[in-house]
C-alpha positions as CSV (number, residue, x, y, z in Angstrom):
1,X,-25.0,-25.5,31.3
2,X,-27.2,-27.7,29.6
3,X,-26.8,-30.5,32.4
4,X,-29.6,-31.5,34.7
5,X,-28.9,-29.4,38.3
6,X,-28.4,-32.9,39.8
7,X,-26.0,-34.4,37.5
8,X,-23.4,-35.8,39.3
9,X,-20.2,-33.4,39.3
10,X,-21.7,-30.8,37.7
11,X,-19.9,-28.1,38.7
12,X,-17.0,-30.0,38.1
13,X,-17.8,-30.3,34.6
14,X,-18.6,-26.7,34.2
15,X,-15.4,-25.5,35.9
16,X,-13.2,-27.8,33.7
17,X,-15.4,-26.8,30.0
18,X,-14.6,-23.1,31.2
19,X,-10.4,-23.7,32.2
20,X,-10.8,-25.5,28.8
21,X,-11.6,-23.0,26.7
22,X,-10.4,-19.9,28.7
23,X,-6.9,-21.9,28.0
24,X,-7.3,-22.9,24.1
25,X,-9.1,-19.4,22.9
26,X,-7.9,-16.8,24.9
27,X,-4.5,-17.9,26.4
28,X,-2.8,-19.8,23.0
29,X,-5.0,-17.2,21.0
30,X,-3.3,-14.2,22.4
31,X,0.4,-16.2,22.1
32,X,0.0,-17.1,17.8
33,X,0.8,-13.2,16.7
34,X,3.9,-12.9,18.8
35,X,4.4,-16.7,17.9
36,X,4.2,-16.1,13.7
37,X,6.4,-13.1,14.0
38,X,8.9,-14.7,15.6
39,X,9.0,-17.6,13.1
40,X,9.2,-15.0,10.1
41,X,7.4,-16.3,7.7
42,X,7.9,-14.9,3.7
43,X,5.3,-15.5,1.2
44,X,7.8,-13.9,-1.5
45,X,5.4,-11.2,-2.1
46,X,3.2,-13.0,-5.2
47,X,0.9,-10.3,-5.1
48,X,3.7,-7.4,-5.7
49,X,5.4,-9.6,-8.5
50,X,1.9,-10.1,-10.3
51,X,1.1,-6.2,-9.9
52,X,4.5,-5.4,-10.8
53,X,4.1,-7.6,-14.0
54,X,0.9,-6.1,-14.8
55,X,2.0,-2.4,-14.7
56,X,4.9,-3.6,-16.6
57,X,2.6,-5.1,-19.3
58,X,-0.2,-2.3,-19.5
59,X,2.9,0.7,-19.6
60,X,4.1,-1.4,-22.7
61,X,0.7,-1.8,-24.8
62,X,0.1,1.8,-24.1
63,X,3.1,2.9,-25.3
64,X,3.0,0.8,-28.4
65,X,-0.5,1.7,-28.8
66,X,1.4,5.0,-29.7
67,X,3.6,3.8,-32.7
68,X,3.2,5.5,-36.2
69,X,1.9,8.6,-34.4
70,X,5.1,11.3,-35.3
71,X,3.5,14.2,-33.3
72,X,5.2,15.6,-30.4
73,X,2.9,15.0,-28.0
74,X,2.9,10.8,-29.0
75,X,6.4,11.3,-28.7
76,X,6.6,12.6,-25.4
77,X,4.0,10.0,-24.0
78,X,6.2,7.1,-25.6
79,X,8.8,8.6,-23.5
80,X,6.8,8.6,-20.3
81,X,5.5,5.0,-20.5
82,X,8.8,3.9,-21.7
83,X,10.4,5.3,-18.4
84,X,6.9,3.7,-16.4
85,X,7.5,0.1,-17.7
86,X,11.4,0.5,-16.8
87,X,10.3,1.4,-13.4
88,X,7.1,-1.3,-13.2
89,X,9.4,-4.2,-12.5
90,X,10.9,-2.8,-9.5
91,X,8.2,-2.7,-6.4
92,X,7.7,1.6,-6.2
93,X,8.2,1.8,-2.3
94,X,11.8,0.6,-3.2
95,X,12.8,2.0,-6.1
96,X,15.3,5.4,-6.4
97,X,12.9,7.1,-8.9
98,X,10.2,6.5,-6.4
99,X,12.1,8.0,-3.8
100,X,13.5,10.7,-5.9
101,X,10.1,11.4,-7.1
102,X,8.7,11.4,-3.9
103,X,11.4,14.1,-3.0
104,X,10.6,16.3,-5.8
105,X,7.2,16.3,-4.8
106,X,7.8,17.5,-1.2
107,X,9.9,20.3,-2.3
108,X,7.1,21.4,-5.0
109,X,4.3,20.9,-2.1
110,X,6.6,23.2,0.0
111,X,7.3,25.9,-2.8
112,X,3.5,25.8,-3.1
113,X,2.7,26.3,0.4
114,X,4.8,29.3,0.4
115,X,3.0,31.0,-2.2
116,X,-0.3,30.5,-0.4
117,X,1.0,31.9,2.9
118,X,2.2,35.3,0.9
119,X,-1.3,35.4,-0.4
120,X,0.1,34.7,-3.9
121,X,-2.8,31.6,-4.5
122,X,-5.9,31.2,-2.7
123,X,-7.0,28.5,-0.6
124,X,-9.2,26.7,-4.1
125,X,-6.0,26.8,-6.3
126,X,-4.0,25.4,-2.8
127,X,-6.3,22.0,-2.5
128,X,-6.4,21.3,-6.4
129,X,-2.7,21.4,-6.4
130,X,-2.4,19.4,-3.4
131,X,-4.6,17.0,-4.9
132,X,-2.6,16.9,-7.5
133,X,0.8,16.1,-5.4
134,X,-1.4,13.4,-3.8
135,X,-2.0,11.5,-6.6
136,X,1.7,11.8,-7.9
137,X,2.7,10.7,-4.5
138,X,0.6,7.6,-4.4
139,X,1.6,6.8,-8.1
140,X,5.3,7.2,-6.8
141,X,4.4,4.6,-3.9
142,X,4.8,6.9,-1.0
143,X,6.0,5.3,1.8
144,X,3.9,5.4,5.0
145,X,5.1,6.6,7.7
């Protein structure tokens, strides 16, 4: 559009410029996503590996911080952190531990909803326990469905 009105072949130049922009941006842009899908690039999930490494190290440090404490609470926490460190090396969405945990949480959630439907617990208690279950599901690596 910056060309003067009297420029020779101005309309043709504008048409060609429009066609080039349309072809390069729109048409090729629309084919990029299917093309990348066909190429099936695998980045090896470096963030997942780093996350698993960090989780394992953090849980082991938490467990080691309790060494020397002979209380029953510390023993229970040591077992919990040791189990968490063991399972941290496997991506949560893939581990058998996560699958079992999600199944147990679903059963617990169903039982609480049954108590709520019978009137044994109120809405506030239901919402508080649901929040607890939501956090537990997140920590188990709840799969998106």
